C-alpha positions in Angstrom: 13.8 -33.2 -0.4 13.9 -30.2 -2.5 12.3 -26.9 -2.3 9.1 -27.0 -4.3 8.1 -23.4 -4.9 8.1 -22.1 -8.2 11.4 -21.0 -9.9 9.8 -19.3 -13.2 10.6 -16.0 -11.8 13.8 -16.2 -13.6 12.4 -14.0 -16.2 11.3 -11.1 -13.8 13.6 -8.8 -15.1 12.0 -8.9 -18.4 8.7 -7.6 -17.0 7.7 -4.0 -18.1 8.3 -1.7 -15.5 5.2 0.3 -16.7 2.1 -1.9 -17.2 -1.1 -0.7 -18.4 -3.2 0.7 -15.7 -6.4 -0.7 -17.3 -5.1 -4.2 -17.0 -3.8 -4.2 -13.5 -6.6 -2.3 -11.4 -9.4 -4.5 -10.3 -11.7 -1.7 -8.8 -14.2 -2.4 -6.3 -18.2 -2.1 -7.4 -18.6 0.7 -5.0 -18.2 2.2 -1.4 -21.0 -0.3 -0.2 -18.3 -3.0 -0.7 -15.7 -1.5 1.3 -15.0 -2.0 4.9 -15.3 0.8 7.4 -11.8 1.4 9.4 -13.6 0.6 12.6 -14.4 -2.9 11.2 -10.9 -3.7 9.9 -10.1 -7.3 10.6 -6.6 -6.2 11.3 -7.6 -4.2 14.5 -8.6 -7.3 16.3 -5.2 -8.8 16.0 -2.9 -8.6 19.0 -0.3 -7.3 16.6 -1.8 -3.9 16.5 -2.2 -1.3 19.0 -5.8 -0.2 20.0 -6.7 3.3 18.9 -9.0 5.8 20.1 -12.4 6.3 18.5 -11.4 9.8 17.4 -8.1 8.2 15.7 -10.1 5.9 13.8 -12.4 8.3 13.0 -9.7 10.6 11.5 -8.3 7.7 9.3 -11.8 7.1 8.0 -12.1 10.6 7.0 -8.9 10.7 5.1 -9.4 7.2 3.6 -10.4 7.8 -0.2 -11.2 4.3 -1.3 -9.9 0.7 -1.5 -8.1 -0.8 -4.3 -7.3 -4.4 -5.3 -4.7 -5.8 -7.5 -4.0 -9.0 -8.8 -0.6 -10.9 -8.4 2.5 -9.4 -10.0 0.9 -5.9 -10.6 2.5 -2.7 -9.9 0.9 -0.3 -7.3 3.7 2.4 -7.6 6.3 2.9 -10.5 9.7 4.0 -9.8 9.8 7.6 -10.3 6.0 8.2 -10.2 5.1 11.8 -9.0 1.4 11.4 -8.0 1.4 8.3 -6.1 -0.9 8.3 -2.9 -0.4 6.7 0.3 -1.5 3.2 0.9 -2.1 0.7 3.9 -1.9 -2.8 2.7 -4.8 -4.6 4.3 -4.5 -8.1 2.6 -1.9 -9.9 0.6 1.7 -9.6 0.1 3.9 -6.9 -1.8 7.6 -5.7 -2.0 9.4 -2.6 -2.5 12.3 -2.6 -5.0 14.6 -0.3 -7.1 16.2 -1.2 -10.6 19.2 -0.3 -12.5 19.1 0.8 -16.0 19.9 -2.8 -17.4 17.0 -4.3 -15.6 18.6 -5.5 -12.5 16.5 -5.4 -9.4 17.2 -5.3 -5.9 14.1 -6.0 -3.5 14.5 -3.5 -0.4 11.7 -4.9 1.8 8.6 -7.4 1.6 5.2 -5.8 2.6 2.6 -7.9 4.5 -1.1 -6.7 5.9 -0.7 -3.5 8.0 2.2 -2.0 6.3 2.0 1.8 5.4 3.3 2.6 2.0 4.6 5.8 0.1 5.8 8.0 3.1 9.2 8.0 0.9 7.7 9.8 -1.8 6.5 12.6 0.2 10.2 13.3 1.3 11.2 14.0 -2.5 9.5 14.8 -5.8 9.0 11.3 -7.1 8.8 7.9 -5.8 12.5 6.6 -5.1 11.3 2.7 -5.6 8.4 0.7 -7.1 6.1 -1.3 -5.3 4.8 -4.6 -6.8 2.3 -7.1 -5.3 3.3 -10.9 -5.0 -0.3 -11.9 -4.5 -3.7 -10.5 -4.7 -3.8 -7.8 -2.7 -6.1 -5.2 -1.1 -5.0 -1.4 -0.4 -6.6 1.1 1.7 -5.9 4.5 -0.3 -5.2 7.8 1.2 -4.4 11.3 -0.7 -1.0 12.3 -0.6 -1.8 15.1 1.7 -3.2 12.8 4.1 0.3 12.6 6.0 0.4 16.4 6.9 -3.3 16.1 7.9 -2.7 13.1 10.5 0.1 15.1 12.0 -1.8 18.4 12.2 -4.8 16.9 13.6 -3.6 14.1 15.8 0.1 14.1 17.3 -0.4 10.7 18.3 -1.1 9.4 14.9 1.7 11.5 13.5 4.1 9.8 16.0 2.6 6.5 14.6 3.6 7.3 10.9 7.1 8.3 12.3 7.3 4.9 14.2 6.0 2.8 11.2 8.7 4.6 8.8 11.5 4.1 11.4 10.4 0.2 11.8 10.7 0.0 8.1 14.0 1.3 8.0 15.1 -1.0 10.6 14.0 -3.9 8.3 15.9 -2.5 5.3 19.1 -2.1 7.9 18.7 -6.0 8.5 18.8 -6.6 4.9 21.6 -4.5 4.4 23.5 -6.2 7.2 22.8 -9.8 5.6 23.7 -8.5 2.1 27.2 -7.0 3.4 28.0 -9.4 6.0 26.1 -12.5 6.2 26.8 -15.8 4.3 24.0 -17.2 1.7 23.1 -19.8 4.4 22.8 -16.9 7.1 21.0 -14.6 4.7 18.3 -17.0 3.8 18.0 -18.2 7.5 17.4 -14.7 8.3 14.9 -14.1 5.8 12.9 -17.3 6.6 12.7 -16.4 10.3 11.8 -12.9 9.8 9.1 -13.5 7.1 7.6 -16.4 9.1 7.4 -14.7 12.3 5.7 -11.5 10.6 3.2 -13.9 8.7 2.5 -15.7 12.0 1.6 -12.6 13.8 -1.5 -12.0 11.2 -2.8 -15.6 12.1 -4.9 -16.8 14.9 -2.6 -20.1 15.2 0.2 -18.0 15.3 2.0 -20.2 12.2 1.3 -23.7 13.7 -0.1 -24.7 10.2 2.7 -22.8 8.3 2.4 -19.3 6.7 1.7 -18.4 3.4 5.0 -18.0 1.4 4.4 -16.4 -2.1 8.0 -15.7 -3.0 9.8 -17.6 -5.8 13.4 -18.2 -5.6 13.9 -15.0 -7.7 12.6 -13.0 -5.3 14.6 -14.4 -2.4 17.6 -14.0 -4.7 16.8 -10.3 -5.6 16.1 -9.6 -1.8 19.3 -10.9 -0.6 21.7 -10.1 -3.5 22.4 -14.0 -4.4 22.3 -15.7 -7.7 19.5 -17.7 -8.5 21.7 -20.9 -8.5 23.0 -20.0 -5.1 19.7 -19.4 -3.8 18.4 -22.8 -5.0 21.4 -24.9 -3.8 21.3 -22.9 -0.2 17.6 -23.5 0.3 18.0 -27.1 -0.6 20.7 -27.5 1.8 18.9 -25.9 4.7 15.8 -28.0 3.9 17.7 -31.2 3.9 19.2 -30.2 7.4 15.5 -30.3 8.4 15.3 -26.5 9.5 12.3 -25.6 7.2 10.1 -27.0 4.6 8.4 -25.2 1.5 5.5 -26.9 -0.1 2.7 -25.6 -2.2 3.2 -21.8 -1.2 3.5 -22.3 2.5 6.4 -22.2 4.6 7.0 -24.4 7.6 9.5 -24.0 10.5 11.0 -27.5 11.4 13.9 -26.1 13.8 13.3 -22.6 14.9 16.1 -22.3 17.2 18.7 -23.8 14.9 17.7 -21.8 12.0 17.8 -18.5 14.3 21.3 -19.6 15.3 22.4 -19.7 12.0 20.9 -16.5 11.2 22.8 -15.1 14.2 19.5 -13.1 14.5 19.2 -10.5 17.3 16.1 -11.1 19.4 13.4 -13.7 18.3 12.4 -12.0 15.4 8.8 -11.4 16.4 7.5 -8.2 15.1 6.6 -5.7 18.1 3.3 -4.4 18.5 2.7 -1.6 16.1 0.1 1.0 15.1 -2.2 0.6 12.4 -3.1 3.6 9.8 
């Protein structure tokens, strides 16, 4: 049995870094169509910590709007100097950096609840880009919202610090994989972590599989592998009965064996976390 997800992303590096803004943004019709922070569906999930009414009101006061993008669209350009802050509410995206010849390294994959753009606040421009994998919905905050959160609510300021540190830990895991893990171990690690993260966003905890919108090119760019090596390794792991990918969904067949192969510390489940 072979993996069935799309390999057409081999031409991904030929995509323009700067896309026309009018082509990429699917704006909401008006504020009436937006969801109040208190009614955000993510807040009902066990994955997210409960916040006080005052904290939710503060976040609402700073939220400017909601923005929906289609698949394979750019949210933040590399080097952009005016990007706001975002919370990903629906869909998948990824952070990346590119070299002058177009070679790309995916730094991390973003799922619902992830807070985006803090790194730019530490410098003059965005050090990395952010693209969508699927249609995605973002809550948009002004650039100075970061300081307002720290000033008006030390707890929310700490939450931002926690989210940033957690994002760094995910990048650390990727660095360990690229530097020391074999191809099989790298892919096993990625599959386990993404499955557990996506499952935490579902009521059935992934019993019926989880969305898996990555192409093999995304996997290769995230793990420092060639596309050919990625394809062969995914097929090998699937033939061993460890996982199955079909119609854009990932199914775990032998979680324990896959975890042992990945040499994963812990069980891979994401910790309970704050939501901005």
